[in-house]
ZALUM-283808 format. One record per residue: x, y, z of N, C-alpha, C, O in turn; residue number from 1. Coordinates in Angstrom, 1 decimal. Layout:
<atoms>
      nu      nv      nw     cau     cav     caw      cu      cv      cw      ou      ov      ow  seq
       X       Y       Z       X       Y       Z       X       Y       Z       X       Y       Z  NUM
...
</atoms>
This chain:
<atoms>
      nu      nv      nw     cau     cav     caw      cu      cv      cw      ou      ov      ow  seq
    14.5   -37.2   -58.4    13.3   -36.4   -57.4    13.5   -34.7   -58.0    14.6   -34.1   -58.0    1
    12.8   -34.4   -58.3    13.0   -32.5   -59.1    12.5   -31.7   -57.6    11.8   -32.0   -56.7    2
    13.5   -30.5   -58.0    13.9   -30.1   -56.6    12.7   -29.0   -56.7    12.3   -28.4   -57.7    3
    12.4   -28.9   -55.5    10.7   -28.3   -55.0    11.2   -26.3   -54.6    11.2   -26.0   -53.4    4
    11.6   -25.4   -55.7    11.8   -24.2   -55.5    10.9   -23.2   -56.2    10.4   -23.5   -57.3    5
    10.6   -22.2   -55.7    10.3   -20.6   -56.3     9.9   -21.0   -57.4    10.4   -22.1   -57.8    6
     8.5   -19.8   -58.7     9.2   -19.3   -59.5     9.6   -18.1   -59.2     9.4   -17.6   -58.1    7
    10.4   -17.5   -60.4    11.2   -16.5   -60.3     9.9   -15.3   -60.1    10.1   -14.0   -60.1    8
     8.7   -15.8   -59.9     7.6   -14.2   -59.9     7.1   -14.6   -58.8     5.9   -14.4   -58.6    9
     7.7   -15.1   -58.0     7.4   -15.6   -56.7     8.8   -14.7   -55.3     8.9   -14.9   -54.1   10
     9.5   -13.9   -56.2    10.6   -13.4   -55.8    10.3   -11.8   -56.2    10.7   -11.5   -57.3   11
     9.7   -10.9   -55.4     9.5    -9.6   -55.4    10.9    -8.6   -55.7    12.0    -8.7   -55.2   12
    10.5    -7.7   -56.4    11.7    -6.7   -56.6    11.8    -6.2   -55.4    11.1    -6.3   -54.4   13
    13.3    -5.6   -55.9    13.9    -5.5   -54.2    14.9    -6.3   -53.7    15.2    -7.3   -54.3   14
    15.5    -6.0   -52.3    16.6    -7.1   -51.9    15.6    -8.5   -51.3    14.4    -8.8   -51.3   15
    16.6    -9.0   -50.9    15.9   -10.6   -50.6    16.2   -10.6   -49.4    17.2   -10.1   -48.9   16
    15.2   -11.1   -48.6    16.2   -11.9   -47.1    15.9   -13.4   -47.3    15.1   -14.1   -47.8   17
    16.8   -13.4   -46.5    17.1   -15.1   -46.3    16.7   -15.4   -44.8    16.8   -14.5   -43.9   18
    16.4   -16.3   -44.6    16.7   -16.9   -43.1    17.3   -18.6   -42.9    17.0   -19.7   -43.3   19
    18.1   -18.1   -42.0    19.6   -19.2   -41.6    19.0   -19.8   -40.5    18.1   -19.2   -39.9   20
    19.6   -21.2   -40.1    18.8   -21.7   -38.5    19.7   -22.8   -38.1    19.5   -23.4   -37.1   21
    20.8   -23.1   -39.1    21.4   -24.0   -39.2    22.8   -23.8   -39.2    23.4   -23.3   -38.2   22
    23.6   -24.3   -40.5    24.7   -23.9   -41.2    25.2   -22.5   -41.8    26.2   -21.8   -41.9   23
    23.8   -22.3   -42.1    23.6   -20.9   -42.3    24.1   -19.5   -41.9    24.6   -18.5   -42.4   24
    23.7   -20.0   -40.6    24.7   -19.1   -39.6    26.0   -18.5   -39.3    26.6   -17.5   -39.2   25
    26.1   -19.7   -39.4    27.5   -19.9   -39.6    28.6   -19.8   -40.5    29.8   -19.5   -40.3   26
    28.0   -20.1   -41.9    28.6   -20.4   -43.1    28.2   -19.6   -44.2    28.3   -20.1   -45.3   27
    27.8   -18.6   -44.2    26.5   -18.3   -45.3    26.7   -18.6   -46.8    25.8   -19.2   -47.5   28
    28.0   -18.0   -47.1    28.7   -18.4   -47.9    28.0   -17.2   -49.1    28.3   -17.4   -50.3   29
    27.5   -16.4   -48.8    27.2   -15.6   -49.6    27.4   -13.9   -49.5    27.6   -13.4   -48.4   30
    27.3   -13.3   -50.3    27.3   -11.6   -50.0    26.2   -11.3   -49.0    25.5   -12.1   -49.7   31
    25.5   -10.9   -48.2    24.7    -9.4   -47.6    25.6    -8.1   -47.2    26.8    -7.8   -47.1   32
    24.3    -7.3   -47.1    24.5    -6.1   -46.5    23.8    -6.2   -44.9    24.1    -5.1   -44.3   33
    23.0    -6.9   -44.2    22.7    -7.0   -43.0    22.4    -8.5   -42.3    22.2    -9.6   -42.9   34
    22.4    -8.4   -41.0    22.4    -9.5   -40.6    22.2    -9.1   -38.8    22.7    -8.4   -38.0   35
    20.7   -10.2   -38.9    19.5    -9.5   -37.7    19.3   -10.8   -37.2    19.1   -11.7   -38.1   36
    19.2   -11.1   -36.2    18.1   -12.2   -35.3    17.0   -12.0   -35.8    16.6   -10.9   -36.2   37
    16.4   -13.2   -35.6    14.5   -13.5   -36.3    14.4   -14.6   -35.6    15.1   -15.3   -34.9   38
    13.2   -14.5   -36.0    12.1   -15.6   -35.1    10.9   -16.1   -36.2     9.7   -15.8   -36.1   39
    11.3   -16.6   -36.8    10.3   -17.8   -37.5     8.8   -18.6   -36.4     8.9   -19.1   -35.3   40
     7.5   -18.3   -37.2     6.8   -19.3   -35.9     6.4   -20.4   -36.9     6.7   -20.5   -38.1   41
     5.8   -21.1   -36.2     4.8   -22.4   -37.3     6.3   -23.4   -37.2     5.9   -24.4   -36.7   42
     7.2   -23.5   -37.5     8.7   -24.1   -38.0     9.2   -24.4   -36.6     9.1   -23.6   -35.7   43
     9.8   -25.7   -36.5    10.8   -25.4   -35.4    12.3   -25.8   -36.1    12.3   -25.8   -37.3   44
    13.1   -26.0   -35.7    14.8   -26.6   -35.9    15.0   -28.1   -35.4    15.0   -28.5   -34.2   45
    15.0   -28.8   -36.3    14.9   -30.2   -35.7    16.0   -31.2   -36.6    16.0   -31.5   -37.8   46
    16.9   -31.6   -35.7    17.9   -32.6   -37.0    17.5   -34.2   -37.3    17.9   -35.3   -36.9   47
    16.3   -33.6   -38.4    15.5   -34.5   -39.2    15.7   -35.0   -40.3    14.9   -35.8   -40.8   48
    17.1   -34.4   -40.9    17.1   -34.9   -42.4    18.2   -35.9   -42.3    19.3   -35.7   -41.8   49
    17.7   -37.2   -42.9    19.2   -38.1   -43.3    20.2   -37.5   -44.3    19.9   -37.0   -45.4   50
    21.5   -37.4   -43.7    22.7   -36.2   -44.9    23.1   -37.6   -45.9    23.3   -38.6   -45.3   51
    23.1   -37.6   -46.8    24.0   -38.6   -48.0    24.9   -37.9   -48.6    25.7   -38.3   -49.5   52
    25.0   -36.7   -48.2    26.2   -36.1   -49.0    26.9   -35.3   -48.2    28.0   -35.7   -47.9   53
    26.6   -34.0   -47.7    27.2   -33.0   -47.2    28.2   -33.9   -45.8    29.3   -33.7   -45.3   54
    27.5   -34.8   -45.5    27.6   -35.5   -43.4    27.6   -36.3   -43.0    27.6   -36.8   -41.9   55
    27.4   -37.0   -44.6    27.0   -38.5   -44.4    27.0   -39.3   -45.4    26.9   -38.6   -46.5   56
    26.9   -40.6   -45.7    26.8   -41.4   -47.0    25.1   -42.1   -47.5    24.8   -42.7   -46.5   57
    24.7   -42.2   -48.0    23.6   -43.5   -48.2    24.1   -45.0   -47.4    23.4   -45.9   -47.0   58
    25.2   -45.0   -47.3    25.9   -46.0   -46.9    25.7   -46.0   -45.1    25.4   -47.0   -44.4   59
    26.0   -44.6   -44.5    26.5   -44.2   -43.3    25.7   -42.7   -43.3    26.5   -41.7   -43.3   60
    24.4   -42.4   -43.2    23.8   -41.6   -43.3    24.5   -40.8   -41.8    24.8   -41.5   -40.9   61
    24.8   -39.6   -41.8    24.6   -38.2   -40.8    23.0   -37.7   -41.0    22.0   -38.2   -41.5   62
    23.3   -36.9   -40.5    22.1   -36.0   -39.8    22.7   -34.3   -40.0    23.7   -33.6   -39.7   63
    21.5   -34.1   -40.6    21.3   -32.3   -40.9    20.3   -31.7   -39.9    19.3   -32.2   -39.3   64
    20.6   -30.6   -39.9    19.2   -29.6   -39.8    18.1   -29.6   -40.7    18.2   -29.6   -41.9   65
    17.0   -29.5   -40.2    15.4   -29.3   -41.1    14.6   -28.4   -40.1    14.5   -28.5   -38.9   66
    14.1   -27.5   -40.9    12.6   -27.2   -40.1    11.8   -27.4   -40.5    11.5   -27.4   -41.7   67
    11.1   -27.8   -39.6    10.1   -29.1   -39.1     8.5   -28.8   -38.4     8.4   -28.6   -37.2   68
     7.2   -28.8   -39.1     6.5   -28.1   -38.2     6.3   -28.3   -36.8     6.5   -29.0   -35.8   69
     5.7   -27.2   -37.3     5.1   -26.7   -35.5     5.7   -26.3   -34.7     6.9   -26.7   -34.9   70
     5.6   -25.5   -33.5     6.8   -24.6   -32.9     7.4   -23.3   -33.2     6.8   -22.5   -33.9   71
     8.4   -23.2   -32.7     8.9   -21.2   -33.5    10.4   -22.0   -33.8    10.8   -23.2   -33.8   72
    11.1   -20.9   -34.0    12.9   -20.9   -34.6    12.8   -19.8   -34.4    12.1   -18.9   -34.7   73
    14.4   -20.1   -33.4    15.5   -18.8   -33.7    16.2   -18.6   -34.5    17.1   -19.4   -34.3   74
    16.5   -17.8   -35.7    17.5   -18.0   -36.6    18.5   -16.4   -36.8    18.7   -15.6   -35.9   75
    18.8   -16.4   -37.6    19.5   -15.5   -38.5    18.4   -15.0   -39.9    17.7   -15.6   -40.7   76
    18.6   -13.7   -39.6    17.6   -13.4   -41.5    18.9   -12.4   -42.0    19.2   -11.3   -41.6   77
    19.4   -12.9   -42.8    20.2   -12.3   -44.0    19.7   -11.2   -44.8    18.6   -11.3   -45.0   78
    20.3   -10.2   -45.2    19.5    -9.1   -46.3    20.3    -9.0   -47.4    21.1    -8.1   -47.6   79
    20.2    -9.8   -48.2    21.2    -9.6   -49.5    20.4    -8.7   -50.2    19.2    -8.6   -50.0   80
    21.3    -7.6   -51.3    21.2    -6.2   -52.3    20.3    -7.0   -53.1    20.3    -8.2   -53.0   81
    19.5    -6.4   -53.8    19.0    -6.8   -55.3    19.5    -7.0   -56.3    19.0    -7.6   -57.2   82
    20.9    -6.5   -56.3    22.2    -7.2   -57.1    22.8    -8.2   -56.9    23.9    -8.5   -57.4   83
    22.1    -8.7   -56.1    23.3   -10.3   -55.5    21.9   -11.1   -55.2    22.1   -12.0   -54.4   84
    20.5   -10.9   -55.7    20.0   -11.7   -55.4    19.7   -12.9   -56.2    19.2   -13.8   -55.5   85
    19.8   -13.0   -57.4    20.1   -14.1   -58.7    20.9   -14.8   -58.0    20.4   -15.7   -57.3   86
    22.1   -14.5   -57.9    23.6   -15.3   -57.3    23.7   -16.3   -56.0    24.4   -17.1   -55.5   87
    22.5   -15.7   -55.6    22.0   -16.1   -53.6    21.0   -17.4   -54.0    21.2   -18.5   -53.6   88
    20.0   -16.9   -54.7    19.8   -17.6   -54.8    20.2   -18.9   -55.7    19.8   -19.9   -55.2   89
    20.9   -19.2   -56.9    21.3   -20.1   -57.1    22.3   -20.8   -56.4    22.6   -22.0   -56.5   90
    22.9   -19.8   -55.6    24.6   -20.5   -54.7    23.3   -21.7   -53.8    23.3   -22.9   -53.5   91
    22.5   -20.8   -53.7    21.9   -21.9   -51.9    20.7   -23.0   -52.4    20.1   -23.8   -51.7   92
    20.4   -22.7   -53.9    19.7   -24.0   -54.8    21.0   -25.0   -54.6    20.8   -25.8   -53.8   93
    22.1   -25.1   -55.1    22.7   -25.9   -55.6    23.7   -26.5   -53.8    24.2   -27.6   -53.5   94
    23.6   -25.5   -53.2    23.7   -26.1   -51.5    22.8   -26.6   -51.1    23.0   -27.7   -50.5   95
    21.7   -26.3   -51.1    20.5   -26.9   -50.0    19.7   -27.9   -50.6    19.4   -28.9   -50.0   96
    19.2   -27.9   -52.5    18.8   -29.2   -53.0    19.4   -29.8   -53.6    19.1   -30.2   -54.7   97
    20.8   -30.0   -53.0    21.6   -31.6   -53.2    20.9   -33.0   -53.6    21.5   -33.7   -54.3   98
    19.9   -33.2   -53.3    18.9   -34.2   -53.3    17.4   -33.8   -52.8    16.7   -34.5   -52.0   99
    17.2   -32.9   -53.3    15.8   -32.3   -53.5    15.1   -32.5   -52.2    13.9   -32.4   -52.3  100
    15.8   -32.8   -50.6    15.5   -33.0   -49.7    14.3   -31.6   -48.5    13.7   -31.7   -47.5  101
    14.5   -30.7   -49.5    14.2   -29.5   -48.5    13.1   -28.7   -49.5    13.1   -28.9   -50.7  102
    12.4   -27.9   -49.1    11.0   -27.3   -50.2    11.7   -25.9   -50.4    12.3   -25.7   -49.3  103
    12.0   -24.9   -51.2    12.1   -24.1   -51.3    11.2   -23.1   -50.3    10.4   -24.0   -50.0  104
    10.7   -22.0   -49.6     9.7   -21.6   -49.8     9.8   -19.8   -49.0    10.9   -19.1   -48.8  105
     8.8   -19.5   -48.9     8.9   -18.1   -48.7     8.2   -17.9   -46.8     7.1   -18.3   -46.7  106
     8.6   -17.6   -46.2     7.9   -17.2   -44.4     8.2   -16.5   -43.9     9.4   -16.3   -43.7  107
     6.9   -15.5   -43.1     7.0   -14.4   -42.6     8.2   -14.7   -41.4     8.2   -15.5   -40.5  108
     9.0   -13.8   -41.5    10.0   -14.0   -40.1    10.1   -12.4   -39.2    10.2   -11.2   -39.7  109
    10.1   -12.6   -38.4     9.8   -11.0   -37.0    11.6   -11.0   -37.0    12.4   -12.0   -36.9  110
    11.8    -9.6   -37.4    13.3    -9.3   -36.7    13.4    -9.0   -35.5    12.5    -8.4   -34.8  111
    14.5    -9.5   -35.1    14.8    -9.3   -33.2    15.6    -8.1   -33.5    16.8    -8.0   -33.2  112
    14.8    -7.0   -34.1    15.6    -5.8   -33.9    14.8    -4.4   -33.2    13.6    -4.4   -32.9  113
    15.5    -3.3   -33.1    14.7    -2.2   -32.9    13.3    -1.9   -33.5    12.3    -1.7   -32.7  114
    13.2    -1.8   -34.9    12.3    -1.5   -35.3    11.0    -3.0   -35.6     9.8    -2.9   -35.7  115
    11.7    -4.3   -35.6    10.6    -5.4   -35.1     9.4    -5.7   -35.5     8.3    -6.0   -35.0  116
    10.4    -5.5   -37.7     9.2    -5.4   -38.4     9.3    -7.1   -38.9    10.2    -8.0   -38.7  117
     8.2    -7.0   -39.5     8.3    -8.4   -40.1     8.5    -8.4   -41.6     8.1    -7.5   -42.4  118
     9.5    -9.7   -41.8     9.6   -10.2   -43.4     9.4   -10.9   -44.1     9.4   -11.9   -43.4  119
     8.9   -11.2   -45.6     9.2   -12.5   -46.1    10.3   -13.1   -46.4    10.8   -12.4   -47.3  120
    11.2   -14.2   -46.0    12.4   -14.5   -46.2    11.8   -15.8   -46.8    10.7   -16.5   -46.8  121
    13.6   -16.0   -47.6    13.2   -17.5   -48.4    13.9   -18.2   -46.8    14.5   -17.6   -45.9  122
    13.5   -19.5   -46.9    14.0   -20.8   -46.2    13.5   -22.1   -46.8    12.6   -22.6   -47.5  123
    14.6   -22.5   -46.0    14.0   -24.1   -46.3    13.7   -25.1   -45.6    14.3   -25.6   -44.7  124
    12.7   -25.3   -45.8    11.7   -26.5   -44.7    12.1   -28.2   -45.5    12.4   -28.5   -46.6  125
    11.9   -28.8   -44.6    12.5   -30.5   -44.7    11.3   -31.0   -45.5    10.3   -30.6   -44.8  126
    11.0   -31.5   -46.3    10.1   -32.1   -47.3     9.6   -33.2   -46.6    10.5   -34.0   -46.9  127
     9.0   -33.8   -46.0     8.3   -34.5   -44.8     8.4   -36.3   -46.2     8.7   -37.5   -46.0  128
     8.1   -35.6   -47.0     7.8   -37.0   -47.9     8.5   -37.5   -48.4     8.2   -38.4   -49.2  129
    10.1   -37.0   -48.1    11.0   -37.2   -49.0    11.8   -38.3   -48.4    11.6   -38.4   -47.2  130
    12.5   -39.2   -49.0    13.1   -40.7   -48.2    14.1   -41.0   -47.3    14.4   -42.0   -46.8  131
    14.9   -39.3   -47.0    15.6   -38.5   -46.3    15.3   -37.8   -44.7    15.9   -37.5   -43.7  132
    13.5   -37.6   -45.1    12.7   -37.1   -44.1    13.0   -37.8   -43.1    12.2   -38.8   -43.3  133
    13.9   -38.1   -41.6    14.1   -38.8   -40.1    12.8   -38.9   -39.1    12.7   -39.7   -38.2  134
    12.0   -37.8   -39.6    11.2   -37.4   -38.4    11.9   -37.7   -36.9    13.1   -38.0   -36.9  135
    11.4   -37.7   -36.0    11.8   -37.6   -34.3    12.4   -38.9   -34.1    12.0   -40.0   -33.9  136
    13.5   -38.5   -34.1    14.8   -40.2   -34.1    14.6   -39.2   -31.8    14.1   -38.3   -31.2  137
    15.4   -40.6   -31.6    16.1   -40.4   -30.4    17.4   -39.5   -30.0    18.1   -38.9   -30.7  138
    17.4   -39.6   -28.9    18.1   -39.0   -28.5    19.4   -39.8   -29.3    19.9   -39.6   -30.4  139
    19.6   -40.9   -28.2    20.5   -42.0   -28.8    21.2   -42.4   -30.7    22.2   -42.7   -31.3  140
    19.3   -42.2   -31.1    19.7   -42.4   -32.5    20.3   -41.1   -33.4    21.1   -41.1   -34.3  141
    19.8   -40.3   -33.0    20.8   -39.0   -33.4    22.3   -39.2   -33.1    23.0   -39.4   -34.1  142
    22.8   -39.3   -31.9    23.7   -39.7   -31.4    24.6   -40.5   -32.2    25.7   -40.1   -32.3  143
    24.2   -41.7   -32.8    24.8   -42.7   -33.2    24.7   -42.2   -34.8    25.3   -42.9   -35.5  144
    24.1   -41.3   -35.4    24.3   -40.5   -36.8    25.2   -39.8   -37.2    25.9   -39.7   -38.2  145
    25.1   -39.5   -36.1    26.0   -37.8   -35.8    27.6   -38.3   -35.7    28.5   -37.7   -36.3  146
    27.9   -39.5   -34.9    29.5   -40.2   -34.5    29.6   -40.8   -35.9    30.8   -40.6   -36.3  147
    29.0   -41.3   -36.7    29.1   -42.0   -37.6    29.5   -41.2   -39.0    30.3   -41.6   -39.8  148
    28.6   -39.6   -39.0    28.4   -39.1   -40.2    29.7   -38.8   -40.9    30.4   -38.4   -40.0  149
    30.4   -38.7   -41.9    31.2   -38.0   -42.3    30.7   -38.0   -44.2    30.2   -38.9   -44.8  150
    30.9   -36.7   -44.8    30.1   -36.4   -46.0    31.3   -35.3   -46.4    32.2   -34.8   -45.7  151
    31.0   -34.9   -48.3    31.7   -34.1   -48.8    31.8   -32.5   -48.2    32.1   -31.6   -49.0  152
    31.6   -32.3   -46.5    31.5   -31.0   -46.2    31.7   -31.1   -44.9    31.4   -30.2   -44.2  153
    32.6   -32.6   -44.2    33.2   -32.5   -43.3    32.4   -33.8   -42.6    31.7   -34.7   -43.1  154
    32.8   -33.6   -41.1    31.9   -34.7   -40.1    31.1   -34.1   -39.6    31.1   -32.9   -39.4  155
    30.3   -34.9   -39.3    29.0   -34.9   -38.5    29.0   -34.2   -37.6    28.0   -33.5   -37.6  156
    30.0   -34.1   -36.3    30.1   -34.1   -35.1    30.3   -32.8   -35.5    29.5   -32.0   -35.0  157
    31.3   -32.3   -36.2    31.7   -30.6   -36.5    30.1   -30.0   -37.1    29.5   -29.3   -36.3  158
    29.8   -30.1   -37.6    28.4   -29.5   -37.6    27.8   -29.2   -36.6    27.8   -28.1   -36.1  159
    27.2   -30.1   -36.3    26.4   -30.1   -34.7    27.0   -28.9   -33.9    26.4   -27.8   -33.8  160
    28.4   -29.4   -33.3    29.0   -28.4   -32.1    29.1   -27.0   -33.1    28.8   -25.9   -32.7  161
    29.4   -27.1   -34.1    29.9   -25.2   -34.8    28.7   -24.5   -34.8    28.9   -23.3   -34.7  162
    26.9   -25.0   -35.1    26.1   -24.4   -35.1    25.4   -24.3   -34.0    24.7   -23.4   -34.0  163
    25.5   -25.5   -32.5    25.5   -25.0   -31.1    26.0   -24.1   -30.7    25.4   -23.6   -29.8  164
    27.5   -23.4   -31.2    28.5   -22.7   -30.8    27.7   -21.6   -31.3    27.0   -20.9   -30.5  165
    27.6   -21.4   -32.5    26.6   -20.2   -33.1    25.1   -20.3   -32.8    24.4   -19.8   -33.6  166
    24.5   -20.8   -31.7    23.4   -20.2   -31.9    23.5   -20.2   -30.0    22.4   -20.4   -29.5  167
    24.6   -20.0   -29.0    25.2   -19.4   -27.7    25.8   -18.3   -28.6    26.7   -17.8   -27.8  168
    25.9   -17.6   -29.6    26.3   -16.8   -29.6    25.7   -15.7   -29.7    26.1   -14.6   -29.4  169
    24.5   -15.9   -30.3    23.2   -15.4   -30.7    23.0   -15.5   -29.1    22.4   -16.6   -29.0  170
    23.1   -15.3   -28.6    22.2   -15.3   -26.9    21.3   -16.5   -26.3    21.1   -16.8   -25.1  171
    20.9   -17.0   -27.5    19.8   -18.6   -27.0    20.7   -20.0   -26.9    21.8   -20.3   -27.2  172
    19.4   -20.7   -26.2    19.7   -21.7   -27.0    18.9   -22.9   -27.0    17.8   -22.8   -26.4  173
    19.2   -24.1   -27.7    18.5   -24.8   -28.3    18.6   -26.4   -27.5    19.4   -27.3   -27.9  174
    17.6   -26.5   -26.1    17.8   -27.7   -25.5    18.2   -28.9   -26.2    19.2   -29.6   -26.0  175
    17.4   -29.2   -27.1    17.5   -30.9   -27.6    19.2   -31.2   -28.8    19.9   -32.2   -28.8  176
    19.3   -29.9   -29.4    20.6   -29.9   -29.5    22.2   -29.7   -28.7    23.2   -30.3   -28.8  177
    21.6   -28.4   -27.6    22.4   -28.5   -26.7    22.7   -30.0   -26.0    23.8   -30.5   -26.0  178
    21.5   -30.8   -25.3    22.3   -31.8   -25.0    22.9   -32.6   -25.7    23.7   -33.3   -25.2  179
    22.3   -32.5   -27.2    23.5   -33.9   -28.0    25.0   -33.1   -28.0    25.9   -33.8   -28.5  180
    25.3   -32.0   -27.7    26.7   -30.9   -28.0    27.1   -32.0   -26.8    28.0   -32.8   -27.1  181
    26.6   -32.1   -25.8    27.2   -32.4   -24.3    27.3   -33.4   -24.6    28.4   -33.9   -24.4  182
    26.1   -34.6   -25.2    26.9   -35.9   -25.1    28.0   -35.7   -26.1    29.1   -35.9   -25.5  183
    28.2   -35.5   -27.1    29.8   -34.9   -27.9    31.0   -35.1   -27.5    31.8   -35.9   -27.6  184
    30.9   -34.0   -26.9    31.9   -33.7   -26.0    32.3   -34.4   -25.1    33.5   -34.2   -24.7  185
    31.5   -35.5   -24.4    31.8   -36.7   -23.9    31.2   -36.3   -22.2    31.7   -37.0   -21.3  186
    30.5   -35.6   -21.9    30.0   -34.8   -21.0    28.7   -36.0   -20.0    28.3   -36.1   -18.9  187
    28.5   -36.4   -20.8    27.7   -37.8   -20.0    28.0   -39.3   -19.8    27.1   -40.2   -19.8  188
    29.0   -39.5   -19.7    29.7   -41.3   -19.3    28.4   -42.3   -19.9    28.2   -43.2   -20.8  189
    27.6   -41.6   -18.8    25.9   -42.8   -18.8    26.0   -43.2   -20.0    26.5   -42.3   -20.7  190
    25.7   -44.5   -20.7    25.7   -45.1   -22.2    24.3   -44.5   -22.4    23.5   -45.0   -21.6  191
    23.8   -43.8   -23.1    22.4   -43.7   -23.7    21.5   -45.2   -23.9    22.0   -46.2   -23.6  192
    20.8   -45.2   -24.2    20.5   -46.6   -24.8    18.9   -46.2   -26.3    18.3   -45.3   -26.8  193
    18.8   -47.1   -26.4    17.4   -46.6   -27.6    16.1   -46.3   -26.9    15.9   -47.0   -25.9  194
    15.4   -45.5   -27.1    14.5   -45.2   -26.2    14.3   -44.0   -25.2    13.4   -43.2   -25.1  195
    15.8   -44.1   -24.5    15.5   -42.5   -23.8    15.6   -41.1   -24.4    16.0   -40.8   -25.5  196
    15.2   -40.3   -23.6    14.6   -38.8   -24.1    14.7   -38.8   -25.9    14.3   -39.7   -26.6  197
    15.1   -38.0   -26.2    15.1   -37.6   -27.7    13.6   -36.5   -28.0    13.3   -35.8   -29.0  198
    12.9   -36.8   -26.7    10.9   -35.7   -27.2    11.3   -34.0   -26.6    10.4   -33.1   -26.7  199
</atoms>
């Protein structure tokens, strides 16, 4: 399956903005000159991607985040110097497009700084037609996949908890992710049945 990536002509000259909403918040992996809280309208953060490589295997898939249609998402916008733009895009493609489950897109994001400006940022949106698109899973199914997931980048549980911690450090919450994190911490002793919650 070929990666869905932007053409070079779609990258304007000058600095590059990158929107992070999951592990990029706490482990960007590239050099940047500015890091600003930001909001993207029209898509939301969701554990909607079966992980076959980074946090799971095809036999025991984990779950990782994607941007899925509808709603809004608070995250971090990173400004990358023009001289590092090409290397950063190459790095992100190698990291995010390993199984081509994401579409590389440009999205308008609103910076939550004094200027409150809108910028066009590189973002990775889930491809709903891909075999790894999980859709809207119940909380019970999310928990099951996260508990079993272990891949090249480590344990799935660690990924979810690190993301929740990073989101909290930015001063906001993601109710569904926080609920899952509490379950992973064992704060809910009541067994969760299929069909409970998750909406």
